[in-house]
C-alpha positions in Angstrom: 0.0 0.0 0.0 1.4 3.4 -1.0 0.5 7.0 -0.6 0.9 9.8 -3.1 1.9 13.4 -2.2 1.6 16.1 -4.8 3.2 19.5 -4.3 2.6 22.4 -6.8 5.4 24.8 -6.4 6.4 27.8 -8.5 9.1 26.1 -10.5 7.8 22.5 -10.5 5.1 20.0 -9.6 6.7 17.5 -7.3 5.3 14.1 -6.3 6.4 11.8 -3.6 5.3 8.2 -2.9 5.6 6.7 0.6 5.1 3.1 1.6 2.9 1.6 4.4 5.7 2.6 6.9 5.7 6.1 5.7 9.1 5.9 4.0 9.8 7.6 0.7 10.1 5.1 -2.1 9.8 7.3 -5.2 9.9 11.0 -6.3 9.4 12.7 -9.6 8.8 16.2 -10.8 7.8 18.3 -13.9 8.9 21.9 -14.4 6.8 25.0 -14.4 7.5 28.6 -15.5 5.9 31.8 -14.5 4.9 34.6 -16.8 5.5 38.3 -16.0 3.1 40.3 -18.3 4.1 43.6 -16.7 6.5 44.8 -14.1 5.6 43.3 -10.7 3.2 40.8 -12.2 3.7 37.0 -11.7 1.2 34.6 -13.2 0.9 30.9 -14.2 -1.7 29.0 -16.3 -3.8 26.5 -14.4 -3.7 24.4 -17.5 0.1 24.2 -17.2 -0.3 23.0 -13.6 -2.5 20.1 -14.8 -0.1 19.2 -17.6 2.8 19.2 -15.1 0.8 17.1 -12.7 0.1 14.5 -15.4 3.7 14.5 -16.5 5.0 14.0 -12.9 2.6 11.3 -11.9 2.8 9.3 -15.1 6.6 9.3 -14.8 6.2 6.9 -11.8 6.3 3.2 -12.6 2.9 1.9 -13.6 2.9 -0.9 -11.0 3.6 1.6 -8.2 0.8 3.9 -9.4 -1.6 1.0 -9.1 -0.5 0.4 -5.5 -1.4 4.0 -4.4 -4.4 4.0 -2.0 -4.7 7.7 -1.1 -3.5 11.2 -2.3 -2.5 14.3 -0.4 -2.0 17.8 -1.7 0.4 20.7 -1.0 1.0 23.9 -2.9 2.2 27.4 -3.2 0.0 29.7 -1.1 -1.9 32.9 -1.8 -2.5 32.4 -5.5 -5.8 33.6 -7.0 -7.5 31.1 -9.3 -10.8 32.5 -10.5 -13.4 30.3 -12.1 -16.7 30.8 -13.8 -20.0 29.0 -13.1 -18.8 26.1 -15.2 -15.6 25.9 -13.0 -13.4 27.0 -15.9 -10.5 29.3 -15.3 -11.2 32.9 -16.3 -7.6 34.1 -16.5 -4.1 33.0 -15.5 -3.6 32.5 -11.8 -2.1 35.5 -10.0 0.8 34.1 -7.8 2.1 34.6 -4.3 5.0 36.8 -5.6 2.8 39.1 -7.6 3.0 42.8 -6.5 0.2 44.6 -8.4 -2.2 45.0 -5.4 -0.3 47.5 -3.3 -3.1 50.1 -3.2 -5.6 47.5 -2.4 -3.7 46.4 0.7 -3.9 49.9 2.0 -7.6 50.1 1.3 -8.2 46.8 3.1 -6.4 48.1 6.2 -8.4 51.3 6.1 -11.7 49.4 5.7 -10.9 46.9 8.5 -8.3 48.4 10.8 -8.1 45.1 12.9 -7.3 43.0 9.8 -3.9 42.1 11.1 -5.3 40.7 14.3 -8.0 38.8 12.5 -6.0 37.2 9.8 -2.7 36.9 11.7 -0.7 39.5 9.6 -1.5 42.7 7.7 -2.5 42.3 4.0 0.3 42.1 1.5 0.2 42.4 -2.3 0.8 38.7 -2.8 -2.2 37.6 -0.7 -5.4 36.6 -2.4 -8.0 39.1 -1.1 -6.1 42.2 -2.4 -5.9 40.5 -5.8 -9.7 40.1 -6.0 -10.1 43.8 -5.1 -7.6 44.6 -7.9 -9.5 42.5 -10.4 -12.8 44.3 -9.5 -11.1 47.6 -10.4 -8.8 46.7 -13.3 -10.5 43.6 -14.9 -14.2 44.2 -14.1 -15.4 42.0 -17.0 -13.5 39.1 -15.5 -14.6 40.0 -11.9 -18.3 39.9 -12.9 -18.0 36.4 -14.2 -16.4 34.9 -11.0 -18.3 32.1 -9.4 -15.5 30.4 -7.5 -12.1 31.2 -6.1 -9.5 28.6 -5.3 -5.9 28.3 -4.2 -3.4 26.5 -6.5 -3.4 23.2 -4.8 -7.2 23.2 -4.5 -7.4 23.7 -8.3 -5.5 20.4 -8.6 -7.9 19.0 -6.0 -10.9 20.1 -8.2 -9.3 18.2 -11.1 -8.7 15.1 -9.0 -12.0 14.8 -7.1 -14.4 17.4 -8.4 -15.0 19.3 -5.2 -14.4 22.9 -4.1 -12.3 22.4 -0.9 -9.4 24.0 0.9 -7.7 23.6 4.3 -7.1 26.0 7.2 -3.4 26.7 6.4 -4.0 27.6 2.8 -7.2 29.6 3.7 -5.0 31.4 6.3 -2.9 33.0 3.5 -5.8 34.7 1.7 -6.6 37.7 4.1 -10.2 36.4 4.2 -9.7 33.9 7.0 -10.4 34.5 10.7 -7.5 32.6 12.3 -9.1 32.5 15.7 -12.5 31.2 14.5 -10.9 29.2 11.7 -13.6 30.4 9.3 -14.1 32.9 6.5 -14.7 36.4 7.6 -17.8 38.1 6.0 -16.4 41.6 6.8 -13.1 40.9 5.0 -14.9 39.4 2.0 -17.1 42.5 1.8 -14.1 44.8 2.0 -12.3 43.0 -0.9 -15.2 42.8 -3.4 -15.5 39.1 -2.8 -18.8 37.1 -2.4 -18.2 34.7 0.5 -20.1 32.1 -1.5 -17.2 32.0 -4.0 -14.9 30.5 -1.4 -14.4 26.8 -0.9 -15.3 24.6 2.0 -12.6 24.4 4.7 -11.6 21.0 5.9 -8.6 20.0 8.1 -5.7 18.8 6.0 -6.2 15.1 6.9 -9.9 15.0 6.0 -11.1 13.5 2.8 -12.0 16.2 0.3 -13.3 13.7 -2.3 -12.4 10.6 -4.2 -10.5 10.3 -7.4 -12.8 10.6 -10.4 -12.7 8.0 -13.2 -11.5 10.7 -15.7 -8.6 11.8 -13.5 -7.7 8.1 -12.7 -7.5 7.2 -16.3 -5.3 10.2 -17.2 -2.9 9.5 -14.3 -2.9 5.7 -14.3 -4.2 5.6 -10.7 -6.9 3.5 -9.1 -10.3 5.1 -9.4 -12.2 6.1 -6.2 -9.2 6.5 -3.9 -9.5 9.2 -1.3 -7.9 12.6 -1.7 -7.0 14.5 1.5 -7.6 18.2 1.6 -3.9 18.8 2.1 -2.1 21.9 3.1 -0.3 25.1 2.0 3.3 24.4 1.4 4.5 25.8 4.7 2.2 23.6 6.8 2.8 20.6 4.5 6.5 21.1 5.0 5.8 21.0 8.8 3.9 17.8 8.5 6.7 16.3 6.4 9.4 17.2 8.9 7.4 16.4 12.0 6.8 20.0 13.2 3.3 19.2 14.6 3.7 20.0 18.3 4.1 23.4 19.9 7.7 24.4 19.8 8.6 22.3 16.7 10.2 24.4 14.0 12.1 24.4 10.7 13.5 26.6 8.0 12.6 26.2 4.4 15.1 27.1 1.6 13.2 26.9 -1.7 12.3 29.7 -4.2 11.0 31.5 -1.1 12.3 31.2 2.4 10.5 30.5 5.7 11.2 30.3 9.4 8.3 28.2 10.9 7.4 27.5 14.5 4.3 25.5 15.6 2.2 27.0 18.4 -0.7 25.8 20.4 -2.7 29.1 20.1 -3.0 31.9 17.5 -0.4 34.5 18.4 -0.7 37.5 16.0 1.9 40.2 16.1 1.1 42.3 13.0 3.8 44.9 13.6 6.5 42.2 13.1 5.0 41.0 9.9 5.2 37.4 11.2 2.4 35.3 9.8 0.3 33.8 12.6 -1.7 31.2 10.8 -3.9 28.2 11.4 -2.0 24.9 10.9 -3.5 22.3 8.6 -4.0 19.9 11.6 -6.8 20.6 14.1 -6.1 22.7 17.2 -2.7 23.9 16.1 -1.4 27.2 14.7 2.0 28.5 13.6 4.2 31.5 13.4 6.0 32.0 10.1 8.5 34.5 8.8 8.0 34.6 5.0 10.8 35.8 2.8 10.0 36.1 -0.9 13.4 35.3 -2.1 14.7 32.3 -0.2 17.6 30.5 -2.0 16.4 31.9 -5.3 19.2 34.6 -5.5 21.8 31.8 -5.8 20.1 30.4 -8.9 19.6 33.9 -10.3 23.3 34.8 -10.0 24.4 31.4 -11.5 22.0 31.9 -14.5 23.2 35.5 -14.9 26.9 34.4 -15.0 26.0 31.2 -16.9 27.9 29.1 -14.4 27.0 26.0 -12.3 25.8 26.9 -8.8 28.1 24.3 -7.2 31.2 25.9 -8.8 30.2 29.4 -7.7 29.5 28.1 -4.2 33.0 26.5 -4.0 34.6 29.8 -5.1 32.4 31.7 -2.6 33.5 29.6 0.3 37.2 30.3 -0.6 36.6 34.0 -1.3 37.4 36.8 1.2 34.4 38.9 2.2 33.8 41.6 -0.4 30.6 43.4 -1.6 27.3 43.3 0.2 24.1 42.1 -1.5 20.5 43.0 -0.9 18.5 39.9 -2.0 15.1 41.4 -2.7 14.6 40.3 -6.3 10.9 40.2 -5.7 10.4 42.7 -2.9 10.1 41.4 0.7 7.5 40.4 3.3 9.1 39.7 6.6 10.3 42.0 8.1 9.9 44.9 5.7 6.5 44.4 4.0 8.0 46.3 1.1 6.8 45.3 -2.4 8.9 47.9 -4.2 12.4 47.3 -2.8 14.7 45.5 -5.2 18.1 43.7 -5.0 21.5 45.2 -5.5 25.2 44.9 -4.8 27.1 47.5 -2.9 30.9 47.7 -2.8 31.9 46.3 -6.2 35.4 47.0 -7.3 37.7 46.0 -10.1 39.0 43.2 -7.9 35.6 41.7 -7.2 35.4 38.1 -8.3 32.4 36.0 -9.2 33.1 33.9 -6.1 33.0 37.1 -4.0 29.7 38.0 -5.5 28.2 34.6 -4.7 29.6 34.8 -1.2 27.7 38.1 -0.8 24.5 36.4 -2.1 24.9 33.5 0.5 25.5 36.0 3.3 22.4 37.9 2.3 20.2 34.8 2.4 21.6 34.0 5.8 21.0 37.6 6.9 17.3 37.4 5.8 17.0 34.6 8.4 18.7 36.7 11.0 16.0 39.4 10.3 13.3 36.8 10.4 14.5 35.5 13.8 14.6 39.0 15.2 11.0 39.6 14.0 9.9 36.4 15.6 11.6 37.2 18.8 9.8 40.5 19.0 6.6 38.4 19.3 8.2 36.4 22.2 9.2 33.3 20.2 12.7 31.8 19.9 13.3 28.2 18.7 15.9 26.2 20.4 16.8 24.1 17.3 15.5 23.9 13.8 15.3 21.3 11.0 16.0 22.4 7.4 14.1 21.5 4.2 14.2 22.6 0.5 16.6 22.6 -2.3 18.9 25.2 -0.7 19.8 22.7 2.0 22.2 21.1 -0.5 24.7 23.8 0.4 26.7 23.1 3.6 28.2 26.6 3.3 24.7 28.3 3.4 23.4 26.1 6.2 26.4 26.8 8.4 26.2 30.5 7.8 22.5 30.6 8.7 23.3 28.6 11.9 26.0 31.0 12.8 24.0 34.2 12.3 20.8 33.0 14.0 22.8 31.1 16.8 20.5 28.1 16.5 21.6 24.5 15.5 20.2 23.4 12.1 19.6 19.8 11.3 19.5 18.4 7.7 18.0 15.0 6.9 18.5 12.8 3.9 14.9 13.7 2.8 15.4 17.4 3.2 14.7 18.2 -0.4 11.4 16.3 -0.5 9.8 18.8 1.8 6.1 19.6 1.3 5.4 16.7 -1.1 6.3 14.3 1.8 3.9 16.2 4.1 1.2 15.8 1.5 1.9 12.0 1.3 1.7 11.9 5.1 -1.7 13.7 5.0 -2.9 11.1 2.5 -1.9 8.3 5.0 -3.7 10.1 7.8 -6.8 10.3 5.5 -6.9 6.5 5.6 -7.1 6.6 9.4 -3.4 6.6 10.5 -2.6 8.4 13.7 -1.0 11.8 13.0 1.4 11.4 16.0 2.7 8.1 14.5 2.8 9.4 10.9 4.2 12.9 11.3 7.5 11.8 12.8 10.8 13.8 12.7 13.4 12.5 10.3 16.8 11.2 11.2 19.2 14.1 11.1 22.2 13.3 8.9 24.1 16.4 10.0 23.8 19.1 12.5 25.2 22.5 11.7 26.3 24.0 15.1 26.7 27.7 15.5 30.2 28.9 15.7 30.6 32.1 17.9 33.9 33.1 16.2 32.3 33.0 12.8 29.2 34.9 14.1 31.5 37.6 15.5 33.3 37.9 12.2 29.9 38.2 10.4 28.5 40.8 12.8 29.8 43.9 10.9 28.6 42.4 7.7 25.2 41.9 9.1 25.2 45.5 10.4 26.1 46.8 7.0 23.5 44.6 5.4 20.8 46.1 7.7 22.0 49.6 6.9 21.8 48.9 3.2 18.0 48.4 3.1 17.0 51.9 4.3 19.7 53.4 2.0 18.4 51.7 -1.1 14.8 52.4 0.0 15.7 56.1 -0.2 17.2 55.5 -3.7 14.0 53.8 -4.7 11.8 56.7 -3.5 14.0 59.2 -5.4 13.6 57.1 -8.6 9.9 56.9 -8.2 9.3 60.6 -7.2 12.0 62.3 -9.3 13.2 64.2 -6.3 16.0 63.9 -3.7 15.0 61.4 -1.0 
């Protein structure tokens, strides 16, 4: 008996198969690309998600697919998938890293001043509710035809089982969800030009959202009628995959975006810190999460720009002397700045600057974003004692050691670190069959601990101070560019 976890990310659909003991026995993926129709916009076609889903699942051996007995879902949060009355997509999905709805966030806060306390964090342009308000103003013909709104993973769920369902953790990222009541807020729907009847039913992530339809089963080569769990947003799914399902459990995620995640027993909003205080996908749990839009992405960006392998640049970075500083905000930033307009930049380049020194500055900047995240979380009274690490960025020992040094917290990497949310989705599938969450959502064996080194932290302290000074400096440059006057 096997369980299938499906995770729809920004760059790929990833699938993971676990056996009856919950061990990973197969993984596959299929790539995705995002479109940027105008500056600040980020979109993907829901049809492309389905094509990638089919490619990833059918790449599994046929005999293994026939042994699957349940499916779980995970996905990128905040995306706006708008459907008509026939449940057909009306336009490309607007993604989590889309920045068009800045004015709409301000309007939501003005309309509902307590929105940060209700939803766990102030509205940000990447969230779903501001996007619906933007559509009502800029694409009114589309807005008038909306009959349903889904999150990305729930659109895959609609394809698989035919129902309109989400879970508390994905609902949490919309700015429509009352985290304390764990229900949609009529006031927030009204303020964002959203009919509450457009929104899906909310089930805990381990509940069965529906069963696999004959049409989907035939396309994917899976048994018809198997249960599909409601699943989780990628942060909460990653928590299930790494066993962060009790108060105090935490991890960092190093994917396209970055996260510092800590499970809590109550909802603890602290809007000023821009820490996301969200409902967990499992009943009676919440979490605090620092969300960084850029994660490990700047390393891949620089490698592509220089047309060189990441591994080679990282080796040179580790050997390089500290040189320039880098601000990593290729797509703006959430925690702690809440600044959609800020952009990345190097400071301190010289004729002697090498490509390795530039990659070293990028690695430092990624580590420093986690130092900022930890400081924001500490402002709300939370400090983890140790953290596990997931995501593709965990391949770099250099990066993980630097993060451990600057946040002064041991980091543990497991052999399954890169599976991440897809593993959590597979575990939710297993729970949907009746398995005990406490027995399924176990912590992985740690293959290596990265222990903070006080000497390295001391050496990095002036670099961190310079990095923190760079943000307000470049923010003033950005204001000058936008306003055409001295900042």
